[in-house]
Structures are given as C-alpha cells and as structure tokens.
ROSE-4610 file (N, C-alpha, C; in Angstrom, 1 decimal, always signed):
// ROSE-4610
residu = [X/X/X/X/X/X/X/X/X/X/X/X/X/X/X/X/X/X/X/X/X/X/X/X/X/X/X/X/X/X/X/X/X/X/X/X/X/X/X/X/X/X/X/X/X/X/X/X/X/X/X/X/X/X/X/X/X/X/X/X/X/X/X/X/X/X/X/X/X/X/X/X/X/X/X/X/X/X/X/X/X/X/X/X/X/X/X/X/X/X/X/X/X/X/X/X/X/X/X/X/X/X/X/X/X/X/X/X/X/X/X/X/X/X/X/X/X/X/X/X/X/X/X/X/X/X/X/X/X/X/X/X/X/X/X/X/X/X/X/X/X/X/X/X/X/X/X/X/X/X/X/X/X/X/X/X/X/X/X/X/X/X/X/X/X/X/X/X/X/X/X/X/X/X/X/X/X/X/X/X/X/X/X/X/X/X/X/X/X/X/X/X/X/X/X/X/X/X/X/X/X/X/X/X/X/X/X/X/X/X/X/X/X/X/X/X/X/X/X/X/X/X/X/X/X/X/X/X/X/X/X/X/X/X/X/X/X/X/X/X/X/X/X/X/X/X/X/X/X/X/X/X/X/X/X/X/X/X/X/X/X/X/X/X/X/X/X/X/X/X/X/X/X/X/X/X/X/X/X/X/X/X/X/X/X/X/X/X/X/X/X/X/X/X/X/X/X/X/X/X/X/X/X/X/X/X/X/X/X/X/X/X/X/X/X/X/X/X/X/X/X/X/X/X/X/X/X/X/X/X/X/X/X/X/X/X/X/X/X/X/X/X/X/X/X/X/X/X/X/X/X/X/X/X/X/X/X/X/X/X/X/X/X/X/X/X/X/X/X/X/X/X/X/X/X/X/X/X/X/X/X/X/X/X/X/X/X/X/X/X/X/X/X/X/X/X/X/X/X/X/X/X/X/X/X/X/X/X/X/X/X/X/X/X/X/X/X/X/X/X/X/X/X/X/X/X/X/X/X/X/X/X/X/X/X/X/X/X/X/X/X/X/X/X/X/X/X/X/X/X/X/X/X/X/X/X/X/X/X/X/X/X/X/X/X/X/X/X/X/X/X/X/X/X/X/X/X/X/X/X/X/X/X/X/X/X/X/X/X/X/X/X/X/X/X/X/X/X/X/X/X/X/X/X/X/X/X/X/X/X/X/X/X/X/X/X/X/X/X/X/X/X/X/X/X/X/X/X/X/X/X/X/X/X/X/X/X/X/X/X/X/X/X/X/X/X/X/X/X/X/X/X/X/X/X/X/X/X/X/X/X/X/X/X/X/X/X/X/X/X/X/X/X/X/X/X/X/X/X/X/X/X/X/X/X/X/X/X/X/X/X/X/X/X/X/X/X/X/X/X/X/X/X/X/X/X/X/X/X/X/X/X/X/X/X/X/X/X/X/X/X/X/X/X/X/X/X/X/X/X/X/X/X/X/X/X/X/X/X]
num = [1/1/1/2/2/2/3/3/3/4/4/4/5/5/5/6/6/6/7/7/7/8/8/8/9/9/9/10/10/10/11/11/11/12/12/12/13/13/13/14/14/14/15/15/15/16/16/16/17/17/17/18/18/18/19/19/19/20/20/20/21/21/21/22/22/22/23/23/23/24/24/24/25/25/25/26/26/26/27/27/27/28/28/28/29/29/29/30/30/30/31/31/31/32/32/32/33/33/33/34/34/34/35/35/35/36/36/36/37/37/37/38/38/38/39/39/39/40/40/40/41/41/41/42/42/42/43/43/43/44/44/44/45/45/45/46/46/46/47/47/47/48/48/48/49/49/49/50/50/50/51/51/51/52/52/52/53/53/53/54/54/54/55/55/55/56/56/56/57/57/57/58/58/58/59/59/59/60/60/60/61/61/61/62/62/62/63/63/63/64/64/64/65/65/65/66/66/66/67/67/67/68/68/68/69/69/69/70/70/70/71/71/71/72/72/72/73/73/73/74/74/74/75/75/75/76/76/76/77/77/77/78/78/78/79/79/79/80/80/80/81/81/81/82/82/82/83/83/83/84/84/84/85/85/85/86/86/86/87/87/87/88/88/88/89/89/89/90/90/90/91/91/91/92/92/92/93/93/93/94/94/94/95/95/95/96/96/96/97/97/97/98/98/98/99/99/99/100/100/100/101/101/101/102/102/102/103/103/103/104/104/104/105/105/105/106/106/106/107/107/107/108/108/108/109/109/109/110/110/110/111/111/111/112/112/112/113/113/113/114/114/114/115/115/115/116/116/116/117/117/117/118/118/118/119/119/119/120/120/120/121/121/121/122/122/122/123/123/123/124/124/124/125/125/125/126/126/126/127/127/127/128/128/128/129/129/129/130/130/130/131/131/131/132/132/132/133/133/133/134/134/134/135/135/135/136/136/136/137/137/137/138/138/138/139/139/139/140/140/140/141/141/141/142/142/142/143/143/143/144/144/144/145/145/145/146/146/146/147/147/147/148/148/148/149/149/149/150/150/150/151/151/151/152/152/152/153/153/153/154/154/154/155/155/155/156/156/156/157/157/157/158/158/158/159/159/159/160/160/160/161/161/161/162/162/162/163/163/163/164/164/164/165/165/165/166/166/166/167/167/167/168/168/168/169/169/169/170/170/170/171/171/171/172/172/172/173/173/173/174/174/174/175/175/175/176/176/176/177/177/177/178/178/178/179/179/179/180/180/180/181/181/181/182/182/182/183/183/183/184/184/184/185/185/185/186/186/186/187/187/187/188/188/188/189/189/189/190/190/190/191/191/191/192/192/192/193/193/193/194/194/194/195/195/195/196/196/196/197/197/197/198/198/198/199/199/199/200/200/200/201/201/201/202/202/202/203/203/203/204/204/204/205/205/205/206/206/206/207/207/207/208/208/208/209/209/209/210/210/210/211/211/211/212/212/212/213/213/213]
x = [+35.3/+34.0/+33.2/+32.5/+31.9/+30.7/+30.3/+29.1/+27.8/+26.8/+25.4/+25.0/+24.2/+23.6/+22.1/+21.6/+20.2/+19.3/+19.9/+19.1/+18.7/+19.5/+19.3/+18.4/+18.1/+17.4/+16.0/+15.1/+13.8/+13.9/+14.9/+15.1/+15.6/+16.5/+17.0/+15.9/+15.0/+13.9/+13.1/+12.7/+11.8/+12.4/+13.6/+14.3/+14.7/+15.1/+15.5/+14.3/+13.2/+12.0/+11.5/+11.5/+11.0/+12.0/+13.3/+14.2/+14.1/+13.8/+13.6/+12.4/+11.3/+10.1/+10.2/+11.1/+11.3/+12.1/+13.0/+13.9/+13.4/+12.5/+12.0/+10.5/+9.9/+8.5/+8.0/+8.9/+8.6/+9.7/+9.3/+10.2/+9.6/+10.1/+9.6/+10.4/+9.7/+10.3/+9.9/+10.8/+10.5/+11.1/+10.3/+10.8/+10.3/+11.1/+10.7/+10.5/+10.6/+10.4/+11.4/+10.9/+11.7/+11.9/+13.1/+13.4/+13.3/+13.0/+12.9/+14.2/+15.3/+16.6/+17.5/+18.4/+19.3/+20.4/+21.4/+22.4/+22.0/+21.7/+21.3/+22.5/+22.9/+24.2/+23.8/+24.2/+23.7/+24.8/+24.4/+25.3/+25.2/+26.2/+26.2/+26.7/+25.8/+26.2/+25.8/+25.0/+24.3/+24.2/+24.3/+24.1/+22.8/+21.8/+20.5/+20.2/+21.2/+20.9/+20.4/+21.0/+20.6/+19.2/+18.8/+17.5/+16.5/+16.9/+16.0/+15.7/+16.8/+16.6/+15.7/+15.8/+15.0/+13.5/+13.3/+11.9/+11.4/+12.2/+11.8/+11.4/+12.2/+12.0/+10.7/+10.5/+9.2/+8.0/+8.1/+7.0/+6.9/+7.7/+7.7/+8.1/+8.9/+9.5/+10.8/+11.3/+12.5/+12.3/+13.0/+12.9/+13.8/+13.8/+14.6/+16.1/+16.8/+18.2/+19.2/+20.4/+21.6/+22.5/+23.0/+23.8/+25.3/+26.0/+27.5/+28.1/+28.9/+29.4/+30.9/+31.6/+33.0/+33.2/+34.1/+34.2/+34.6/+35.2/+35.5/+34.2/+33.2/+31.9/+31.2/+31.5/+30.9/+31.5/+32.7/+33.3/+32.7/+32.4/+31.9/+30.4/+29.7/+28.2/+27.8/+27.8/+27.5/+26.1/+25.2/+23.9/+24.0/+25.0/+25.1/+25.6/+26.2/+26.8/+25.8/+24.5/+23.5/+22.7/+22.8/+21.9/+22.5/+21.8/+22.2/+23.3/+24.5/+25.5/+26.7/+27.2/+28.5/+29.5/+30.5/+31.5/+32.8/+33.5/+34.8/+35.6/+36.9/+37.7/+37.7/+36.8/+36.6/+37.8/+38.8/+40.0/+41.1/+40.9/+41.9/+41.4/+42.3/+41.9/+41.3/+42.0/+41.6/+40.3/+40.2/+39.0/+37.8/+38.0/+36.9/+36.4/+37.4/+37.0/+36.2/+36.6/+35.9/+34.5/+34.3/+33.0/+32.1/+32.7/+31.9/+31.5/+32.4/+32.0/+30.8/+30.8/+29.7/+28.4/+28.6/+27.4/+26.9/+27.8/+27.4/+26.6/+27.1/+26.4/+24.9/+24.8/+23.5/+22.6/+23.1/+22.3/+21.9/+22.8/+22.5/+21.4/+21.3/+20.2/+18.9/+18.9/+17.6/+17.5/+18.5/+18.5/+19.0/+18.7/+19.3/+20.3/+21.2/+22.3/+22.3/+22.4/+22.6/+24.1/+24.7/+26.2/+26.4/+27.2/+27.6/+29.0/+29.3/+30.6/+31.5/+31.5/+32.4/+33.2/+34.4/+35.2/+35.0/+34.1/+33.8/+32.4/+31.8/+30.6/+30.9/+30.3/+30.6/+29.5/+29.9/+28.9/+28.0/+26.7/+25.9/+26.1/+26.7/+27.0/+28.3/+29.1/+30.3/+30.1/+30.9/+30.7/+30.7/+30.0/+29.9/+31.2/+31.8/+33.0/+32.9/+33.0/+32.9/+34.2/+34.3/+35.5/+35.7/+36.9/+37.2/+36.8/+36.9/+36.7/+35.3/+34.3/+33.0/+32.8/+33.8/+33.7/+33.9/+34.5/+34.6/+33.3/+32.4/+31.1/+30.2/+30.4/+29.6/+30.0/+31.3/+31.8/+31.3/+31.3/+30.8/+29.3/+28.6/+27.1/+26.6/+27.1/+26.9/+25.5/+24.7/+23.3/+22.3/+22.9/+22.0/+22.0/+20.8/+20.7/+21.2/+21.7/+22.2/+21.2/+20.7/+19.8/+20.5/+20.7/+21.3/+20.3/+20.8/+19.9/+20.6/+19.8/+20.3/+19.4/+20.0/+19.2/+19.6/+18.7/+19.0/+18.2/+18.9/+18.4/+18.2/+17.1/+16.9/+15.9/+15.9/+15.0/+14.5/+13.1/+12.5/+12.2/+11.0/+10.6/+10.3/+9.9/+9.5/+10.7/+10.5/+11.5/+12.2/+11.4/+11.9/+12.2/+13.1/+13.6/+12.8/+13.3/+12.8/+13.9/+13.5/+14.4/+13.8/+14.5/+14.1/+14.9/+14.3/+15.0/+14.6/+15.5/+15.2/+15.8/+15.0/+15.4/+15.4/+16.6/+16.7/+16.3/+16.4/+16.2/+17.2/+16.8/+17.7/+18.7/+20.0/+21.0/+21.4/+21.3/+21.7/+22.9/+23.9/+25.1/+25.0/+25.7/+25.8/+27.3/+27.8/+29.2/+29.7/+28.8/+29.3/+29.6/+28.9/+29.2/+30.1/+30.6/+31.5/+30.8/+29.5/+28.7/+28.4/+29.3/+29.1/+29.4/+29.0/+29.1/+30.5/+31.3/+32.6/+32.2/+33.2/+33.1/+32.8/+33.5/+33.3/+31.9/+31.4/+30.0/+29.0/+29.2/+28.3/+28.3/+29.5/+29.6/+28.8/+29.0/+28.3/+26.7/+26.3/+24.8/+24.3/+25.0/+24.6/+24.6/+25.6/+25.7/+24.6/+24.2/+23.1/+21.8/+21.6/+20.4/+20.3/+21.5/+21.5/+21.1/+21.6/+21.3/+19.8/+19.2/+17.7/+17.0/+17.4/+16.8/+16.9/+18.1/+18.3/+17.4/+17.3/+16.5/+15.0/+14.6/+13.2/+12.9/+13.9/+13.7/+13.7/+14.6/+14.7/+13.4/+12.8/+11.6/+10.3/+10.4/+9.3/+8.5/+9.1/+8.5/+8.1/+6.9/+6.5/+5.7/+5.4/+4.4/+4.8/+6.1/+6.5/+7.0/+6.7/+7.1/+5.9/+6.1/+5.1/+5.7/+5.1/+5.6/+5.2/+6.2/+5.9/+6.0/+6.2/+6.2/+4.9]
y = [-11.3/-10.9/-12.2/-12.2/-13.4/-13.8/-15.0/-15.6/-15.2/-15.2/-15.0/-16.4/-16.3/-17.5/-17.5/-17.6/-17.4/-18.5/-19.7/-20.7/-20.4/-19.5/-19.1/-17.9/-17.3/-16.0/-16.0/-16.9/-17.0/-17.2/-18.1/-18.4/-17.2/-16.5/-15.3/-14.2/-14.1/-13.1/-13.4/-14.7/-15.1/-15.0/-15.5/-15.5/-14.1/-13.2/-11.9/-11.0/-11.2/-10.5/-10.8/-12.0/-12.4/-11.8/-11.9/-11.3/-9.8/-9.2/-7.7/-7.3/-8.0/-7.6/-8.0/-8.9/-9.2/-8.1/-7.5/-6.5/-5.1/-4.8/-3.4/-3.4/-2.3/-2.2/-1.2/-0.3/+0.7/+0.7/+0.8/+1.1/+2.2/+3.4/+4.6/+4.8/+5.1/+5.4/+6.7/+7.5/+8.7/+8.6/+8.9/+8.6/+9.8/+10.1/+11.0/+10.2/+10.9/+10.2/+9.0/+7.8/+6.7/+6.2/+6.3/+5.9/+4.4/+3.9/+2.4/+1.7/+2.4/+1.8/+2.9/+2.5/+3.5/+2.9/+3.7/+3.3/+3.8/+2.9/+3.3/+3.3/+4.5/+4.7/+4.6/+3.5/+3.3/+3.6/+4.5/+4.8/+3.6/+2.8/+1.5/+1.6/+1.5/+1.7/+0.5/-0.4/-1.3/-2.7/-3.7/-5.1/-5.4/-4.6/-4.8/-4.2/-3.4/-2.6/-3.4/-4.6/-5.4/-5.9/-6.3/-6.8/-5.7/-4.5/-3.3/-3.1/-3.2/-3.0/-4.0/-5.3/-6.3/-6.0/-5.5/-5.2/-4.1/-3.1/-2.0/-2.5/-3.4/-4.0/-4.8/-5.6/-6.4/-5.5/-4.3/-3.4/-2.4/-2.7/-1.9/-0.5/-0.2/+1.1/+1.2/+0.1/+0.0/-1.0/-0.8/-1.8/-3.0/-4.0/-5.2/-4.8/-5.3/-4.8/-5.9/-5.6/-6.4/-5.6/-6.3/-5.6/-5.8/-4.7/-4.6/-4.1/-5.0/-4.7/-4.9/-4.1/-4.3/-5.6/-6.5/-7.7/-7.6/-6.5/-6.3/-6.2/-5.6/-5.5/-6.8/-7.7/-9.1/-9.8/-9.6/-10.2/-9.6/-8.3/-7.6/-7.9/-8.2/-8.3/-9.5/-10.7/-11.9/-12.0/-11.1/-11.1/-11.0/-10.4/-10.2/-11.4/-12.4/-13.5/-14.4/-14.4/-15.3/-14.7/-13.4/-12.7/-12.6/-11.9/-11.8/-10.7/-11.0/-10.0/-10.3/-9.2/-9.3/-8.6/-9.3/-8.8/-8.5/-7.5/-7.1/-6.2/-6.2/-5.2/-3.9/-3.0/-1.7/-0.7/-1.1/-0.3/-0.7/-1.9/-2.4/-1.9/-1.2/-0.6/-1.6/-2.7/-3.7/-4.4/-4.8/-5.5/-4.5/-3.3/-2.3/-2.1/-1.9/-1.7/-2.9/-4.1/-5.3/-5.3/-5.0/-4.9/-3.9/-2.7/-1.7/-2.0/-2.7/-3.0/-4.0/-4.9/-5.8/-5.1/-4.1/-3.3/-2.6/-2.1/-1.3/-2.3/-3.5/-4.5/-4.7/-4.9/-5.1/-3.9/-2.7/-1.5/-1.3/-1.7/-1.6/-2.6/-3.7/-4.7/-4.3/-3.1/-2.6/-3.0/-3.5/-3.7/-2.5/-2.6/-1.6/-2.2/-1.3/-1.8/-1.0/-1.7/-1.0/-1.1/+0.0/+0.0/+0.4/-0.4/-0.1/+0.4/+1.6/+2.1/+2.5/+1.6/+1.8/+0.5/+0.6/-0.6/-1.1/-0.6/-1.1/-0.5/-1.2/-0.6/+0.6/+1.7/+3.0/+3.3/+3.8/+4.2/+5.3/+5.3/+6.2/+7.7/+7.9/+9.3/+9.9/+9.0/+9.4/+10.1/+11.0/+11.6/+10.5/+10.8/+9.8/+9.8/+8.6/+8.5/+7.4/+7.7/+6.7/+6.4/+5.2/+4.8/+5.6/+6.1/+7.0/+6.3/+5.0/+4.3/+4.4/+4.8/+4.9/+5.9/+6.8/+7.7/+7.0/+5.8/+5.0/+4.5/+4.1/+3.6/+4.8/+6.0/+7.1/+7.5/+7.3/+7.6/+6.5/+5.2/+4.2/+4.3/+4.6/+4.7/+6.1/+6.9/+8.3/+8.7/+7.8/+8.1/+7.6/+7.0/+6.3/+7.3/+7.5/+8.4/+7.7/+8.5/+8.0/+8.5/+7.5/+7.8/+7.6/+8.6/+8.4/+7.8/+6.8/+6.1/+6.2/+6.8/+6.9/+6.2/+5.5/+4.8/+5.2/+5.4/+5.8/+4.9/+4.4/+3.4/+4.1/+3.9/+4.5/+3.6/+3.9/+3.2/+4.1/+4.0/+4.9/+4.0/+4.1/+3.3/+1.9/+1.6/+0.2/-0.7/-2.0/-3.0/-3.1/-2.9/-3.0/-1.6/-1.5/-0.2/+0.3/+1.4/+2.0/+2.2/+2.1/+2.4/+3.5/+4.5/+5.6/+5.7/+5.6/+5.5/+6.7/+7.3/+8.3/+7.9/+7.8/+7.6/+8.9/+9.5/+10.9/+11.1/+12.4/+12.8/+12.2/+11.7/+11.1/+12.2/+11.9/+12.8/+12.5/+13.4/+13.2/+14.0/+13.3/+14.0/+14.5/+15.5/+16.0/+16.0/+14.9/+14.8/+15.6/+15.9/+16.7/+18.1/+18.6/+20.0/+20.0/+18.8/+18.7/+18.8/+18.7/+18.8/+17.4/+16.9/+15.5/+15.5/+14.4/+14.3/+13.7/+14.4/+13.8/+13.1/+12.3/+11.6/+12.5/+13.7/+14.6/+15.2/+15.5/+16.0/+15.0/+13.7/+12.6/+12.5/+12.6/+12.5/+13.6/+14.8/+15.9/+15.8/+15.3/+15.1/+14.1/+12.9/+11.9/+12.3/+13.1/+13.6/+14.5/+15.4/+16.3/+15.6/+14.6/+13.8/+13.0/+12.4/+11.7/+12.6/+13.8/+14.7/+15.0/+15.2/+15.4/+14.2/+13.0/+11.8/+11.6/+11.9/+11.8/+12.8/+14.0/+15.0/+14.6/+14.1/+13.6/+12.5/+11.6/+10.5/+11.0/+11.9/+12.4/+13.1/+13.9/+14.7/+14.1/+12.9/+12.1/+12.8/+13.4/+14.1/+13.0/+12.4/+11.3/+11.7/+13.0/+13.5/+13.1/+13.0/+12.7/+11.2/+10.4/+9.1/+8.1/+6.9/+5.9/+4.7/+4.0/+2.9/+1.6/+0.8/-0.4/-1.7/-1.6/-2.8/-3.0]
z = [-54.0/-53.5/-53.1/-52.0/-51.5/-52.3/-52.2/-52.9/-52.1/-52.9/-52.3/-51.7/-50.7/-50.1/-50.3/-51.5/-51.8/-51.1/-50.9/-50.2/-48.8/-48.2/-46.8/-46.7/-47.8/-47.8/-47.1/-47.4/-46.7/-45.3/-44.9/-43.5/-42.7/-43.4/-42.8/-42.6/-43.5/-43.4/-42.2/-42.1/-41.0/-39.6/-39.5/-38.2/-37.8/-38.7/-38.3/-38.0/-38.8/-38.5/-37.1/-36.7/-35.4/-34.3/-34.6/-33.6/-33.5/-34.6/-34.6/-33.8/-34.0/-33.2/-31.7/-31.4/-30.0/-29.3/-30.1/-29.5/-29.6/-30.5/-30.8/-30.9/-30.4/-30.4/-31.5/-32.0/-33.0/-34.0/-35.3/-36.4/-37.2/-36.9/-37.6/-38.8/-39.9/-41.2/-41.8/-42.2/-42.9/-44.3/-45.3/-46.7/-47.6/-48.6/-49.6/-50.9/-52.0/-53.3/-53.4/-53.8/-53.9/-55.3/-55.9/-57.2/-57.3/-58.5/-58.7/-58.6/-58.8/-58.6/-58.1/-57.2/-56.6/-55.8/-55.5/-54.5/-53.2/-52.3/-50.9/-50.0/-49.6/-48.8/-47.4/-46.7/-45.3/-44.3/-43.4/-42.3/-41.3/-41.3/-40.6/-39.2/-38.2/-36.8/-35.9/-36.4/-35.5/-36.1/-35.3/-35.7/-36.4/-36.1/-36.7/-38.0/-38.5/-39.7/-40.9/-41.2/-42.3/-42.1/-40.9/-40.7/-40.9/-40.5/-40.7/-42.2/-43.0/-44.4/-45.0/-44.6/-45.1/-44.7/-43.5/-43.1/-43.9/-44.2/-45.1/-46.5/-47.0/-48.3/-48.2/-47.2/-47.1/-47.1/-46.4/-46.3/-47.5/-48.5/-49.8/-49.6/-48.5/-48.3/-49.2/-49.6/-50.4/-51.5/-52.7/-53.7/-53.3/-54.1/-53.8/-53.8/-52.8/-52.6/-52.7/-53.1/-52.9/-52.0/-50.9/-49.9/-50.3/-50.2/-50.4/-49.1/-48.5/-47.2/-47.1/-46.4/-46.2/-45.3/-45.7/-45.0/-43.5/-43.1/-41.7/-40.9/-41.4/-40.7/-40.6/-41.5/-41.4/-40.3/-39.9/-38.8/-37.5/-37.5/-36.3/-36.2/-37.3/-37.2/-38.0/-37.3/-37.9/-38.5/-38.2/-38.8/-40.3/-40.8/-42.2/-43.0/-42.3/-43.0/-43.7/-43.2/-43.7/-44.8/-45.0/-45.9/-47.3/-48.2/-49.6/-49.7/-49.2/-49.0/-50.0/-50.6/-51.3/-50.5/-50.2/-49.3/-50.0/-49.6/-50.2/-49.3/-49.5/-48.7/-49.4/-48.9/-49.6/-49.5/-48.6/-48.5/-49.5/-50.1/-51.1/-52.4/-53.2/-54.4/-55.4/-55.6/-56.6/-56.2/-54.9/-54.4/-54.5/-54.1/-54.1/-55.6/-56.5/-57.9/-58.4/-58.1/-58.5/-57.9/-56.6/-56.0/-56.6/-56.9/-57.5/-58.9/-59.6/-61.0/-61.0/-60.0/-59.9/-59.5/-58.6/-58.2/-59.4/-60.2/-61.5/-62.4/-62.5/-63.3/-62.8/-61.5/-60.9/-61.2/-61.1/-61.3/-62.8/-63.7/-65.1/-65.5/-64.7/-64.9/-64.2/-63.6/-62.9/-61.5/-60.8/-59.4/-58.6/-57.3/-56.4/-55.5/-55.0/-54.2/-52.9/-51.8/-50.5/-50.1/-50.0/-49.7/-48.3/-47.6/-46.2/-46.3/-46.5/-46.8/-45.6/-44.6/-43.5/-43.3/-42.6/-42.4/-41.0/-40.2/-38.9/-38.5/-37.5/-37.0/-36.1/-36.5/-35.8/-34.8/-33.6/-32.7/-33.3/-33.1/-33.8/-33.5/-32.4/-32.0/-32.6/-33.2/-33.8/-35.2/-35.6/-36.9/-38.0/-39.1/-40.2/-40.9/-41.2/-41.9/-42.9/-44.2/-45.2/-45.9/-46.4/-47.1/-48.4/-48.6/-49.8/-51.1/-51.1/-52.4/-53.0/-52.2/-52.7/-53.9/-54.0/-55.1/-56.4/-56.4/-57.6/-58.1/-57.1/-57.5/-58.0/-57.4/-57.9/-59.3/-59.7/-61.0/-62.0/-61.6/-62.5/-62.7/-61.7/-61.8/-61.8/-62.7/-62.7/-63.0/-63.6/-63.9/-62.8/-61.8/-60.7/-59.5/-59.0/-57.8/-56.5/-55.6/-54.3/-53.3/-52.5/-51.4/-50.1/-49.3/-47.9/-47.0/-46.2/-45.3/-43.9/-42.9/-41.6/-40.6/-39.7/-38.7/-37.3/-36.4/-35.0/-34.1/-33.1/-32.1/-30.8/-30.1/-28.8/-28.0/-26.7/-25.8/-24.8/-24.5/-23.5/-22.3/-21.8/-20.6/-20.9/-22.2/-22.5/-22.5/-22.4/-22.4/-23.8/-24.8/-26.2/-26.7/-27.6/-28.1/-29.3/-29.9/-31.1/-32.1/-33.4/-34.5/-35.3/-35.6/-36.4/-37.7/-38.8/-40.1/-41.0/-41.6/-42.6/-43.9/-44.9/-46.3/-47.0/-47.2/-47.7/-49.1/-49.5/-50.9/-51.8/-52.9/-53.9/-54.4/-54.5/-54.9/-56.3/-57.2/-58.6/-59.0/-59.6/-60.0/-61.5/-61.8/-63.1/-63.5/-64.0/-64.2/-65.4/-66.3/-67.5/-67.1/-66.1/-65.6/-64.4/-64.0/-62.9/-61.6/-61.6/-60.3/-59.8/-59.0/-58.5/-57.0/-56.3/-54.8/-54.5/-53.8/-53.3/-52.0/-51.5/-50.3/-49.1/-49.1/-48.0/-48.0/-49.2/-49.3/-48.9/-49.3/-48.8/-47.3/-46.7/-45.3/-44.6/-45.1/-44.5/-44.7/-45.8/-46.0/-45.1/-44.9/-44.0/-42.6/-42.2/-40.8/-40.5/-41.4/-41.2/-41.1/-42.0/-41.9/-40.6/-40.2/-38.9/-37.7/-37.7/-36.7/-36.6/-37.8/-37.8/-37.3/-37.7/-37.3/-35.8/-35.3/-33.8/-33.1/-33.6/-32.9/-32.9/-34.0/-34.1/-33.1/-32.9/-32.0/-30.6/-30.2/-28.8/-28.5/-29.4/-29.1/-29.6/-30.1/-30.5/-31.6/-32.5/-33.6/-34.7/-34.5/-35.4/-36.6/-36.7/-37.7/-39.1/-39.4/-40.8/-40.9/-39.9/-39.9/-39.8/-40.3/-40.0/-39.4/-38.5/-37.8/-38.5/-38.9/-39.7/-38.8/-37.5/-36.7/-36.0]
C-alpha cells in the first residue's frame, strides 16, 4: 500500500479548491444523518471526485477522511496522487486484505475512510460496478455504517459546470442475524441513488440540496 503524502496536503487543498471553482459554478449537496465515523462508498466516475470530497470535508459536510483507492484509478486520475491516498490493487486478494486491514485500523481509531471501489474510472451513465473484495472490508468493520456517495456532473448554458452530490442514508449490517450487505446489494443501492441524483440534476430539483460553492 502506498505512503501518505501529508506534507503536500495543504497545497493540494488550496490548488484543487481553486481549480474546482474555476471549472464549476455549483456544488449541490444532499445529505441525511451523518455518523461521526463511517465507510464512505464512493461511486468513482470523474477526475474531480477527490477534490469534491475534500471540499465537502472543508465545509463540514463530511468528517475527516482517509482515501482508499485502487492503484489503477491513480494512473487514470493523477489528481489523486498528491492527496492523502492509500493505494492498493483491490483485485489482488492479498493486497486488498492488507488495505482493508489498514482501513479497519483507521476506523477503530475513530477515523473515517472513503473507499473508491472500482478498478477504473467509469462513465457516470454506466451501471455501478464495485470490486468484489469490498465485502472483506464490510466483514472486518461490521459495526461501522456504510454511507453510499454518488456524484453527478452536468453543464447547462453557463461556461462552468455543476456537481450534484448525494450522501445517502447510513447502512448498518446485522451480522449476527445474517443481515448484511453483499456487493450486489451495495451496487443496487448505489445505482438507485445515482439515478435519483441524476434526475434531480436534470430537472433542477434543488429543494433538498444546498450549494457550497
């Protein structure tokens, strides 16, 4: 797993915030109850996703995060290489287990983890597809809620675009009764949430969102 680059973190925040505001004029956020620590399951479709999460953290929409990203996405999206990212090959059983064990350690210490559980940047109109290994993390962190995060990018008449973000309802598993979230179930929940976010963006349903740009 890759090392953190903490010395670059403040520079990353400033540079990417400026770049974000240059490219986008609206960042709409819809949020429900936010636990103090959670696994944030991010549907990763865009180069800007990490910068958006940092903006949400800065605006106190999210707790402090550690990012866990498949190394393939780091090659595709260089924006992530400068941030506080832990990278691993999530399709390799041993590497994925090591990454998830470290994430479990962070969570037991009271931190939150943002997980990008895809092996490539996926077009936002494609069906949500998560790496099967994430079920290992849900088993390790069985007492930690999972919050699905969906982002939708769009542009209207303005030169700058819009970002619509939904921070979903926390998902709690009950492993003792066998009631837990499989990968297929998480994919379905994320897909349904993404469709709602997309619909809100298309029809400009801003009533349940607030703009933080």
